C-alpha positions in Angstrom: -9.8 -19.0 -15.9 -13.5 -18.3 -16.0 -15.4 -19.3 -12.3 -11.9 -18.3 -10.5 -11.8 -14.8 -11.9 -15.6 -14.4 -12.1 -15.7 -15.2 -8.0 -12.8 -12.8 -7.3 -14.7 -10.2 -9.1 -17.8 -10.8 -7.3 -16.5 -10.7 -4.3 -14.3 -7.8 -4.6 -16.8 -5.8 -6.5 -14.4 -5.1 -9.4 -12.6 -6.5 -12.7 -9.0 -5.8 -11.5 -6.3 -7.6 -13.3 -8.7 -9.9 -15.0 -9.6 -7.8 -17.8 -8.6 -4.8 -20.0 -9.6 -1.3 -18.3 -13.5 -0.9 -18.3 -15.1 2.3 -18.0 -14.7 2.8 -14.3 -11.3 1.8 -14.5 -10.6 4.4 -17.4 -12.2 6.8 -15.6 -10.2 6.4 -12.4 -6.5 6.5 -14.8 -7.6 9.6 -16.1 -8.0 11.0 -12.7 -4.9 9.4 -11.5 -3.0 10.7 -14.4 -4.5 14.3 -13.5 -3.8 13.7 -9.6 -0.5 12.7 -10.3 0.5 15.9 -12.5 -0.8 18.0 -9.5 1.1 15.7 -6.4 4.4 16.5 -9.1 4.0 20.2 -9.0 3.9 20.3 -5.5 6.8 18.4 -5.0 8.8 20.1 -7.4 7.4 23.9 -5.8 8.7 21.8 -2.5 11.9 21.2 -3.8 12.7 24.5 -5.3 12.9 26.0 -1.5 16.0 23.8 -1.0 18.3 25.1 -3.4 18.9 22.1 -6.0 19.3 22.6 -9.7 16.5 19.8 -10.6 15.0 16.6 -9.4 16.6 13.3 -9.8 13.6 12.0 -11.8 11.0 14.5 -13.4 7.8 12.2 -12.8 6.4 10.1 -10.0 7.3 6.4 -10.2 4.8 3.6 -9.2 6.0 1.2 -6.8 3.1 -1.6 -6.6 3.8 -4.4 -9.5 -0.1 -4.5 -9.8 0.6 -0.7 -11.1 3.4 -1.4 -13.5 1.9 -2.6 -16.5 3.8 -5.3 -18.8 5.1 -2.8 -21.1 6.4 -1.0 -17.6 4.1 1.9 -17.9 1.9 3.0 -15.3 -1.9 1.2 -14.7 -4.6 2.1 -12.1 -7.6 0.5 -11.4 -10.8 1.7 -9.7 -10.8 1.0 -6.1 -6.8 0.5 -5.7 -4.6 2.7 -3.5 -2.2 4.5 -6.1 1.4 4.0 -4.8 3.6 6.4 -6.0 7.6 7.3 -5.5 9.5 11.1 -5.7 13.2 10.4 -6.2 14.8 13.7 -4.4 18.2 14.4 -4.6 21.0 13.4 -1.7 21.4 17.0 -0.5 17.6 17.3 0.2 16.2 15.8 3.9 13.6 13.9 3.2 12.2 14.5 6.5 12.2 18.5 5.8 10.9 18.3 2.3 8.1 15.9 3.8 6.8 18.4 5.9 6.7 21.0 3.3 4.8 18.5 1.7 2.5 18.1 4.5 2.1 21.6 4.8 1.0 21.5 1.0 -1.3 19.2 1.3 -3.3 20.4 4.1 -6.9 21.5 3.0 -6.5 19.6 -0.2 -5.6 15.8 0.8 -8.3 14.3 3.1 -7.0 12.1 5.9 -3.9 13.0 5.6 -1.3 10.6 7.7 2.5 9.2 7.8 2.8 6.4 5.5 2.7 2.9 6.9 6.0 0.7 5.5 6.3 -3.1 4.8 9.2 -5.1 6.5 12.3 -3.1 5.6 10.7 -0.8 3.2 9.8 1.7 6.0 10.4 4.5 3.3 9.1 8.5 4.8 5.7 9.3 3.0 2.1 10.1 3.4 -1.5 8.5 2.9 -4.2 10.2 2.1 -7.2 10.6 -0.3 -7.2 13.5 -3.1 -9.9 13.5 -5.8 -11.4 10.5 -4.6 -8.7 8.5 -5.0 -6.3 6.7 -1.9 -3.0 7.6 -2.3 0.4 6.2 -0.6 3.1 8.5 -1.5 6.8 8.0 -0.6 10.0 9.8 -0.8 13.4 8.4 -1.1 17.1 9.1 -2.1 18.7 6.9 -5.1 20.8 4.4 -4.1 22.8 1.2 -5.8 20.4 -1.2 -4.5 23.0 -3.9 -5.3 25.3 -3.1 -2.6 22.3 -2.9 0.1 22.0 -5.1 3.1 20.1 -5.2 6.1 22.3 -3.5 8.2 23.1 -0.5 5.7 19.5 -0.2 4.4 17.9 3.0 5.9 14.5 4.9 5.6 16.5 7.2 3.3 16.9 4.5 0.3 13.9 2.2 1.3 11.5 3.5 -0.9 14.1 2.9 -3.9 14.6 -0.1 -2.8 10.7 -0.7 -2.9 10.7 0.2 -6.8 13.6 -2.0 -7.8 12.0 -4.9 -6.3 8.9 -4.5 -8.1 11.0 -3.9 -11.4 12.8 -7.2 -10.3 10.0 -9.3 -9.2 8.3 -8.3 -13.1 11.2 -9.3 -14.9 11.7 -12.7 -12.9 7.9 -14.1 -14.3 7.3 -15.7 -17.4 4.0 -14.1 -17.9 3.3 -11.1 -16.1 -0.5 -10.9 -17.0 -0.7 -14.2 -15.2 1.5 -13.2 -12.2 -0.9 -9.9 -11.6 -4.1 -12.1 -11.5 -2.1 -14.6 -9.7 -1.6 -11.7 -7.1 -4.9 -10.3 -7.0 -6.2 -13.6 -5.8 -3.6 -14.1 -3.2 -3.7 -10.8 -1.7 -7.6 -10.9 -1.7 -7.5 -14.4 0.0 -4.8 -13.6 2.8 -6.7 -10.0 3.5 -10.0 -12.5 4.2 -7.8 -15.1 6.1 -6.6 -12.5 8.5 -2.4 -13.3 7.4 -1.9 -9.8 5.0 -0.1 -7.0 6.8 3.0 -5.1 7.5 6.0 -7.2 8.9 6.6 -4.7 11.6 3.3 -4.7 12.8 2.7 -8.4 13.7 5.2 -10.6 11.6 2.7 -11.1 8.8 3.6 -11.0 4.9 3.1 -7.5 3.4 2.5 -6.8 0.1 6.1 -7.4 -1.3 6.0 -10.8 0.5 2.8 -12.4 -1.2 4.3 -10.5 -4.6 7.4 -12.8 -4.3 5.7 -15.8 -3.6 3.5 -15.7 -6.4 6.0 -15.1 -8.7 8.1 -18.1 -7.3 4.9 -20.3 -8.1 4.8 -18.4 -11.8 8.7 -19.4 -12.6 7.7 -23.2 -11.4 4.6 -23.6 -12.7 5.0 -22.0 -16.2 2.1 -21.9 -18.9 -0.5 -22.9 -16.3 -4.0 -21.2 -16.1 -5.2 -19.2 -13.1 -6.9 -21.9 -11.2 -3.9 -23.8 -11.8 -1.7 -21.4 -10.6 -3.9 -21.0 -7.4 -3.7 -24.7 -6.2 -0.1 -24.7 -7.1 0.5 -21.8 -4.7 -1.3 -23.7 -1.6 0.8 -26.6 -2.6 4.1 -25.6 -2.5 3.6 -22.9 -0.1 2.3 -25.8 2.4 5.0 -27.8 1.5 7.8 -25.4 2.0 11.1 -26.1 3.6 11.2 -23.1 5.8 15.0 -23.9 6.4 15.1 -22.2 3.2 14.0 -18.5 2.5 11.7 -18.2 -0.2 13.6 -16.7 -3.2 13.5 -15.6 -6.9 15.9 -17.1 -9.6 17.5 -19.3 -7.2 18.9 -16.8 -4.9 18.0 -19.0 -1.9 20.5 -21.9 -2.8 23.2 -19.4 -2.6 22.0 -17.9 0.6 20.5 -20.8 2.7 19.9 -19.8 6.3 18.4 -21.8 9.3 15.3 -20.3 10.6 13.4 -21.7 13.6 10.7 -19.0 13.0 9.1 -19.9 10.0 8.7 -18.9 6.3 11.1 -16.2 5.5 10.9 -14.4 2.2 14.0 -12.8 0.2 13.9 -9.7 -1.6 15.3 -10.0 -5.4 17.5 -7.2 -5.0 20.4 -6.4 -2.5 22.1 -8.7 0.0 19.9 -11.1 1.7 17.2 -8.2 2.4 14.1 -10.0 4.0 10.6 -8.7 3.0 9.4 -10.4 7.0 11.9 -9.4 9.2 9.9 -9.4 12.1 8.4 -12.9 11.5 7.0 -14.2 15.1 6.6 -17.9 15.5 2.9 -17.3 15.8 2.8 -15.7 12.5 4.3 -18.5 11.4 2.2 -20.8 12.7 -0.8 -19.1 11.3 0.7 -19.1 7.4 1.1 -22.6 7.7 -2.7 -23.5 9.0 -3.7 -21.0 6.3 -1.9 -22.6 3.5 -3.1 -26.3 4.3 -6.5 -25.1 4.7 -6.1 -23.3 1.5 -4.4 -26.8 0.0 -7.2 -29.1 1.6 -10.2 -26.7 0.0 -8.4 -26.6 -3.5 -8.2 -30.8 -3.7 -12.1 -30.8 -2.9 -12.9 -28.1 -5.7 -11.1 -30.6 -7.6 -13.3 -33.1 -6.9 -16.3 -30.9 -7.2 -16.6 -31.3 -3.4 -16.3 -27.6 -2.5 -16.2 -24.2 -4.7 -13.8 -21.1 -4.8 -15.7 -19.1 -2.3 -15.1 -21.6 0.3 -11.1 -20.6 -0.2 -12.0 -16.9 0.2 -14.2 -17.1 3.4 -13.7 -14.4 6.0 -11.9 -15.7 9.2 -14.2 -16.6 12.1 -11.2 -14.7 14.1 -13.9 -12.9 16.3 -16.1 -15.9 16.4 -13.6 -18.6 18.0 -11.5 -17.0 20.7 -12.8 -16.4 24.1 -10.4 -13.5 24.8 -8.5 -10.8 23.2 -6.4 -8.0 24.5 -7.9 -4.7 23.0 -5.6 -1.8 22.0 -7.5 1.5 21.6 -5.1 4.4 20.2 -6.9 7.8 20.7 -6.4 11.9 19.7 -8.0 15.0 20.0 -7.4 15.6 16.1 -6.2 13.6 13.0 -3.1 16.0 13.0 -2.2 14.4 16.3 -3.1 10.9 15.6 -1.0 11.2 12.6 2.1 11.3 14.9 0.7 9.4 18.0 -0.3 6.5 15.8 3.2 6.4 13.7 5.1 6.3 17.3 2.5 3.5 19.0 2.9 1.1 15.5 6.6 1.3 15.8 6.8 0.4 19.4 3.9 -2.2 19.6 6.7 -3.9 17.5 7.4 -7.5 19.1 4.3 -7.0 21.6 3.0 -10.7 20.7 6.3 -12.2 21.5 6.4 -10.6 24.6 3.0 -12.1 25.7 4.3 -15.2 25.1 7.0 -15.3 27.4 4.4 -15.2 30.2 6.4 -17.6 33.1 3.1 -19.9 34.5 1.4 -21.3 31.3 1.8 -21.3 27.8 0.1 -18.5 26.2 -0.5 -18.5 22.6 -1.3 -15.1 20.9 -2.8 -14.4 17.4 -2.7 -11.0 16.2 -5.5 -9.6 13.8 -3.4 -7.3 11.2 -6.1 -4.7 10.6 -6.3 -1.4 12.3 -10.0 -0.5 12.9 -11.0 3.4 12.8 -14.2 3.6 15.6 -15.8 6.4 16.9 -15.3 7.2 20.5 -17.7 8.8 23.1 -14.9 11.0 24.4 -12.1 11.7 21.0 -12.6 13.0 18.0 -10.1 10.5 16.5 -9.7 6.4 17.6 -8.5 3.4 16.1 -8.3 -0.5 17.5 -6.3 -3.5 17.2 -6.8 -6.9 18.7 -4.8 -10.0 19.6 -6.3 -12.8 20.9 -5.3 -15.1 23.5 -5.5 -18.6 24.3 -4.3 -20.1 27.3 -2.4 -23.7 27.6 -1.5 -24.6 31.1 1.8 -26.4 31.8 0.6 -29.7 32.8 -2.8 -31.2 32.0 -3.5 -33.2 35.1 -4.9 -29.8 36.9 -6.9 -30.4 39.8 -10.5 -29.7 39.4 -11.4 -26.1 40.8 -7.8 -25.0 40.6 -7.2 -21.9 39.0 -4.4 -20.1 36.9 -3.4 -16.6 37.0 -2.3 -15.5 33.9 -0.3 -12.1 35.1 0.3 -9.8 31.9 0.7 -6.7 34.3 4.7 -6.2 34.1 4.5 -7.3 30.0 1.8 -4.4 29.7 4.1 -2.0 32.1 7.0 -2.3 30.1 4.9 -1.8 26.8 3.6 1.4 28.3 7.0 2.9 29.6 7.8 2.6 25.6 5.0 4.3 24.7 5.1 7.1 27.2 8.5 8.2 25.9 6.8 9.5 22.9 8.9 13.0 22.2 5.4 14.7 21.4 3.6 13.7 24.6 4.4 17.0 26.5 3.5 19.1 23.6 0.2 17.0 23.3 -0.4 16.8 26.9 -4.0 15.7 27.7 -4.7 15.5 23.5 -3.9 11.6 23.7 -4.2 8.5 24.9 -3.8 4.7 24.8 -6.3 2.2 26.6 -5.3 -1.5 26.9 -7.6 -3.8 28.5 -8.5 -7.5 28.3 -12.1 -8.0 26.3 -14.6 -11.2 26.7 -15.6 -12.3 23.2 -19.3 -11.4 24.0 -17.7 -7.7 24.6 -15.7 -7.8 21.3 -19.1 -8.7 19.4 -20.8 -5.9 21.1 -18.2 -3.4 20.0 -18.4 -4.7 16.5 -21.8 -4.2 16.3 -21.5 -0.4 17.1 -18.6 -0.2 15.1 -20.8 -1.7 12.1 -23.9 0.6 13.2 -21.5 3.8 13.0 -22.2 4.3 16.6 -19.9 5.7 19.3 -18.4 3.2 21.6 -18.5 3.8 25.2 -15.4 2.2 27.0 -16.0 0.6 30.0 -14.2 1.1 33.4 -11.4 -0.8 33.5 -11.2 -3.5 36.2 -7.8 -5.2 37.7 -9.0 -8.5 37.0 -10.9 -10.3 34.7 -12.1 -14.2 35.4 -13.5 -16.2 32.4 -12.9 -19.9 30.5 -9.8 -20.0 28.1 -10.5 -22.2 25.2 -7.6 -24.7 25.0 -6.1 -26.9 21.8 -7.3 -24.1 19.0 -8.7 -27.0 16.3 -6.9 -27.0 12.9 -9.7 -26.2 11.3 -12.7 -23.7 11.5 -15.2 -26.4 10.6 -14.1 -27.7 13.9 -14.9 -25.5 16.6 -15.1 -28.1 19.1 -13.5 -26.2 22.6 -12.4 -27.6 25.9 -12.5 -25.1 28.7 -10.2 -24.3 31.8 -10.6 -21.3 34.5 -8.3 -19.0 34.3 -8.2 -15.5 35.9 -6.3 -12.5 34.3 -4.1 -9.8 35.7 
């Protein structure tokens, strides 16, 4: 294992999943246990007002495969997000209980906001920091997960499906410790390369999807060390036949689906539940590029022509594109942002696909799946997300001096109409906003410099047209960043 685990520990600044709990982990584990007891007390007190005899479970359940030990007991490492689930009697309305908990946590928890789910597993819940530990806390009703399908699943039981998914994944692997170590590497790699994100945002794989891919590799390549498992991961995933979903224990052989978009991952519970139901063609293309890149570098590592750090190098997303669409979501307070951001994330789904339908050229999108909080000169709370744009004309034989107009106005108006339908818009009139603008590579770099320095960002006045050079075919490797350019005009 040696060099790979050492490299990941060095790059992440921790030892999670690679060793027994160290001193920092032991302290974090003790704090996490106290925090769970405190949260459980809040849950019981909030539940008492709903006239129920007792909760379904008298404990908070871990829902992350990384926080369930080989013995099934909770384990928590320093620096991680504490994922917890509270199972509620079916007679209790989860949204009402969530509001009661939200009120109890006011003043106790920092950064309180709505929890973000993963694909179909979007349960009602909260995200916050308490006792110095970041927490993702979900509510659920119990359910018979064996009979749940994509059509019948709903947010009231999706938390329970997530818990059962984690248990099923752990049961499927021959060596739980080797699996968790591989998952630690793959999760870190995916985040560095910009392909780790919630499926409902831009179609990438989230935690459950990557865990299933890693579990499958562990099933196929038993009794291998960590380096061999990671190499097998890139080899298997780069050659996977996308007509067959990735599934554990042979489930895909009974559930073969024709899939034109790309790699689909099935949950190990329910009936044909998909971990990435919102997979887009652009996300599928990016995943395959990253799998192939990882496989190439691993081959070089085997011949001592590269090292592990090259596998985990940060994607040059903000350097390799000339043009970006930037979405700034702003609010006057954290409380309003809590609700406004949840609505925006829900209704920005499908944005990349909408942009790629522009008629007079071939527009390729590359969303960056990280939401970036920043300081705004006008708003107390602000967060941004970027979609890179690359334009290919329909014909290569354009006359010199001609200009292709990329008109996104109709698409963006449709998008704004969705967002303006926010039910709380009248109540919070003047207390929230959304800015959508085209930005050049130079402008994005300037924005990132302000972000890194902690300086407020002054937003430039919007313009109706932006003229610039758009890169033609994207290189398959970041080692070749040569670009051909043609002239385009954005409207």
